[in-house]
C-alpha positions in Angstrom: 143.2 88.8 76.4 143.1 91.9 78.6 143.6 91.5 82.3 143.4 94.0 85.2 145.7 93.8 88.2 145.6 95.2 91.7 141.8 95.8 91.7 140.1 96.5 95.1 137.0 94.4 95.6 134.3 96.1 97.7 132.5 93.3 99.6 129.7 93.6 102.1 131.8 93.4 105.3 135.3 94.3 104.3 137.5 95.6 101.5 140.0 93.1 100.3 143.1 93.9 98.2 143.7 91.4 95.4 146.9 91.4 93.3 146.0 88.4 91.1 145.2 89.0 87.5 141.4 89.3 86.7 140.0 88.0 83.5 138.0 91.1 82.5 135.7 89.2 80.1 134.9 86.4 82.5 134.9 88.0 86.0 134.1 91.7 85.5 131.0 93.3 84.1 132.4 95.5 81.3 129.1 96.1 79.5 129.0 99.7 80.7 132.7 100.7 81.2 135.8 98.6 81.5 137.5 98.8 84.9 140.9 100.5 85.4 143.9 99.2 87.3 143.4 100.0 91.0 139.7 100.8 90.6 137.2 99.7 93.3 134.8 97.0 92.2 131.5 96.0 93.9 129.8 92.6 93.6 126.5 92.7 91.8 124.0 90.0 92.9 121.9 91.0 90.0 124.6 90.3 87.4 126.8 87.8 89.4 129.7 89.9 88.3 132.1 92.4 89.8 131.5 95.9 88.4 132.8 99.4 89.0 131.5 100.6 92.4 130.0 103.8 91.0 127.6 101.8 88.9 124.3 101.1 90.7 122.5 97.9 90.2 118.7 97.8 90.0 117.1 97.9 93.4 113.9 96.3 92.1 115.3 93.3 90.3 118.4 93.2 92.6 116.3 92.4 95.7 116.3 88.8 96.9 112.7 88.5 98.2 109.3 89.9 97.3 106.0 90.5 98.9 102.3 90.5 97.7 99.9 92.5 99.9 96.3 93.6 100.3 93.8 93.4 97.4 90.9 91.2 96.6 87.2 91.4 96.0 86.7 91.8 99.7 89.7 94.1 100.4 91.8 91.4 102.0 94.4 92.5 104.5 96.8 89.7 103.9 100.3 89.3 102.6 102.3 86.5 101.0 106.1 86.6 101.1 108.1 85.2 98.3 111.5 83.5 99.0 114.7 84.2 97.1 114.0 81.0 95.1 110.5 82.1 94.1 108.4 80.1 96.5 105.3 81.9 97.6 104.4 81.5 101.3 100.9 80.9 102.7 98.8 83.8 103.9 99.9 86.0 106.8 97.4 88.5 108.3 98.8 92.0 108.2 98.4 95.4 109.8 97.1 98.4 108.1 93.9 99.5 106.3 92.5 96.9 104.1 92.3 98.2 100.5 92.5 97.5 96.8 94.0 99.3 93.8 97.1 100.3 95.7 100.7 100.0 94.5 104.1 99.0 95.9 107.8 99.6 95.3 111.2 98.9 96.8 113.1 101.8 98.4 116.2 102.3 100.5 118.1 99.4 98.9 116.4 96.6 100.8 113.0 97.8 102.0 109.5 98.3 100.3 106.5 100.6 100.5 102.8 100.1 99.6 100.7 103.2 99.2 97.4 104.7 98.2 94.4 102.6 97.1 90.6 102.3 97.5 89.1 101.3 100.8 85.7 99.9 102.1 84.6 98.9 98.6 83.5 102.5 97.7 84.7 104.5 94.7 84.7 107.7 96.8 87.1 106.3 99.4 90.6 106.9 98.1 93.4 106.6 100.6 96.5 108.7 101.1 98.1 106.3 103.5 101.2 104.2 103.1 102.8 101.2 104.9 106.5 100.7 105.0 107.9 97.2 104.8 111.2 96.3 106.6 114.0 94.3 105.1 112.6 91.2 106.9 109.1 91.6 105.3 107.3 93.2 108.3 104.6 95.6 107.4 104.4 98.8 109.5 101.1 100.3 110.6 99.5 103.1 108.5 101.1 106.5 108.0 98.9 109.2 106.6 100.7 111.3 103.9 100.3 114.9 104.9 99.5 117.2 102.0 99.1 114.4 99.5 95.7 113.7 97.8 94.2 110.2 98.1 94.2 108.3 94.9 94.0 104.8 93.4 95.0 102.7 90.4 98.5 104.2 90.3 101.9 103.0 89.2 105.1 102.8 91.2 108.7 101.8 90.7 112.2 101.8 92.2 114.6 104.4 90.7 117.9 106.1 91.4 119.4 103.1 93.2 117.5 103.6 96.5 114.3 105.7 96.0 110.8 105.1 94.7 108.2 107.0 92.6 104.4 106.7 92.5 102.6 108.2 89.5 99.3 108.8 87.7 96.1 107.2 89.0 92.6 108.5 89.6 90.0 109.7 92.1 86.3 109.0 91.9 83.0 109.8 93.6 80.1 107.5 94.6 78.5 108.1 91.1 81.5 106.7 89.4 82.7 110.0 88.0 86.5 109.7 87.6 89.2 112.3 87.5 92.4 111.0 85.9 95.6 112.3 87.3 99.1 113.2 86.0 100.7 113.6 89.4 103.8 111.9 90.9 105.1 111.5 94.4 108.8 110.7 95.1 109.8 108.6 98.0 113.2 109.2 99.6 115.7 106.5 100.6 114.3 106.7 104.2 110.7 106.2 103.1 109.5 109.8 103.2 107.0 110.7 100.5 106.9 114.1 98.8 103.8 116.1 98.0 102.1 115.9 94.6 104.0 117.1 91.5 101.6 117.7 88.6 101.8 118.0 84.8 103.7 114.9 83.7 102.5 112.9 80.8 98.9 112.0 79.8 96.6 111.7 82.9 95.4 108.1 83.2 94.7 105.3 85.6 95.8 101.6 85.9 99.3 102.5 84.8 102.1 100.1 85.8 105.7 100.7 86.6 109.0 98.8 86.6 112.7 99.6 87.1 115.2 99.3 84.2 118.7 100.3 83.3 120.1 99.8 86.8 118.8 103.1 88.2 115.8 104.3 86.1 112.1 103.5 85.8 109.3 103.2 83.3 105.6 103.7 83.5 103.4 102.1 80.9 99.9 101.5 79.5 96.7 102.6 81.2 93.0 103.6 81.0 91.3 106.9 80.2 87.5 106.6 80.4 87.6 103.0 79.1 90.0 104.0 76.3 93.0 101.8 76.8 96.5 103.1 75.8 100.0 101.8 75.2 101.6 105.1 76.4 105.0 104.9 78.0 106.9 107.4 80.2 110.5 107.0 81.1 111.8 108.2 84.5 115.4 109.3 84.9 117.7 108.4 87.8 116.8 111.6 89.5 113.0 111.1 89.2 112.2 113.2 86.2 109.3 111.8 84.2 109.6 112.2 80.4 106.9 113.1 77.9 104.7 110.4 76.4 106.0 107.7 74.0 103.1 105.8 72.3 102.4 102.9 70.0 104.4 99.9 71.2 102.5 96.7 72.4 98.8 96.0 72.7 96.8 98.8 74.3 95.6 97.6 77.7 95.1 98.3 81.4 95.4 96.1 84.5 98.8 94.8 83.3 101.7 94.3 85.7 105.4 95.2 85.5 108.7 94.3 87.2 112.4 94.6 86.7 114.5 91.5 85.8 117.9 90.5 84.6 119.7 93.2 86.6 118.8 96.1 84.2 115.7 95.2 82.1 112.0 95.1 82.7 108.8 93.3 81.6 105.1 94.2 81.4 102.7 91.3 81.1 99.0 90.3 81.0 96.1 92.8 81.1 92.7 93.6 79.6 92.2 95.4 76.3 88.4 95.6 76.5 88.0 94.1 73.0 85.4 91.4 72.3 83.8 89.0 74.7 87.1 87.7 76.0 89.3 90.8 76.5 91.8 89.3 78.9 95.4 88.9 77.6 98.5 86.8 78.2 100.9 89.1 76.2 104.2 90.3 77.5 106.6 93.1 76.4 110.2 93.2 77.3 112.0 96.5 78.1 115.7 96.8 77.2 118.3 98.4 79.5 117.9 101.6 77.5 114.1 101.7 77.9 113.0 100.4 74.5 109.7 98.4 74.7 109.6 95.3 72.5 106.6 94.1 70.5 104.2 91.6 72.0 105.1 88.1 73.0 101.9 86.0 73.3 100.8 82.8 74.9 102.4 82.9 78.4 100.3 81.7 81.3 96.6 82.1 82.0 95.0 85.3 80.6 94.1 87.7 83.3 94.2 91.4 84.4 94.6 93.2 87.8 97.6 91.2 89.0 100.8 92.3 90.6 104.5 91.7 89.9 107.9 92.2 91.6 111.6 91.4 91.2 113.1 88.6 93.4 116.2 86.4 93.6 118.6 89.1 92.5 117.7 89.0 88.8 114.3 87.4 88.3 110.7 88.4 88.6 107.3 87.0 89.6 103.7 87.8 88.5 100.9 86.8 90.8 97.2 86.6 91.4 94.7 88.5 89.2 91.0 88.6 88.1 89.2 85.6 86.8 86.6 85.4 84.1 84.6 88.6 83.8 86.0 89.9 87.1 83.6 87.6 88.9 86.3 85.6 90.5 89.9 86.0 91.6 93.0 83.8 91.0 95.9 82.5 93.2 98.1 81.9 90.2 101.8 82.9 89.8 104.3 82.9 86.9 108.0 83.1 87.4 110.2 85.1 85.0 113.7 84.0 84.4 116.7 86.3 84.3 116.4 86.1 80.5 112.8 87.3 80.5 111.1 84.0 79.9 107.7 83.7 81.6 107.1 80.3 83.0 103.8 78.3 83.0 101.2 78.7 85.8 101.7 77.7 89.4 98.4 77.6 91.2 97.0 77.2 94.7 99.2 79.3 96.9 97.6 82.1 99.0 94.1 83.5 99.0 92.9 84.2 95.4 92.6 87.9 94.9 93.1 90.8 92.5 93.9 94.5 92.5 96.8 93.9 95.0 100.3 95.3 95.3 103.7 93.7 95.1 107.3 94.9 95.7 110.8 93.5 96.1 112.6 93.8 99.4 115.8 92.5 101.2 119.1 92.3 99.5 120.2 89.2 101.4 118.9 85.6 100.8 
């Protein structure tokens, strides 16, 4: 059995030299590349393994805690923090403009950002504001994004190890006339958002995003004038959005997505608009190479317009959502294991609401 000697371990506070033999199969993550003698290794909380230090772990699924924020039938301005063990805290009033149909992502390794959305309950009130979230879960006051158009029903995800991307979405006027967007906005590792980049993929709204592969992202599904799609766009580790890939999983909108397992992702729930009961409880796993699996059905209560985030280093949580016929909201969560198994419902925590945002934050328990 192969062993590796004199490997330097890179730990949070110091670098320690070790000369003892290391069992490469038991102690070191060799799934990407086997370490060499003398190579620096970094501990991965997502994988619970030492791995070569130049390999980034997923920021979204590698975060320890998560946050749900805003949303609701009445534009609730509240947040719920999620502990590193998946426990959802009671409501906390927050700063910032109350709004729905916004989106959130991790950035900077241990922080989060929530952006865009619809305010005041009016279709013609799209926001171009964002709120940064510290590594302790504190939401900052509003920042207006100069040179960026207001929009709603967008996707977002962590990518590149420490950055974020927002994409797609829509604008509308008071007469419910929608314009669907194919724009993206990159967020730097210090929380600065870029101006719009246009022309990527099929324009649509209610798309969802998740991180995968350690440093990449995926946007999936969506709605174009009540035509629901299963279109996927992969995002590289430098923020380049690929062309459309179609045809995997049930067409739907109002789904949610999150990274899990250190390098994989999951989309779950949603609304396909078919029949008298169009709400779904299907999920689709995404491999660490961006391949979307076929449907898995029967997990948790059927619902759309929920949110999801990574937590606990390698797990995920889905939360809240719309009740029957969008006439009610839910305060229901479902945990996702590091193997992608969605748990049964946990109910009764936090104010029931829908069309909210969620993101992972904090790399310490």
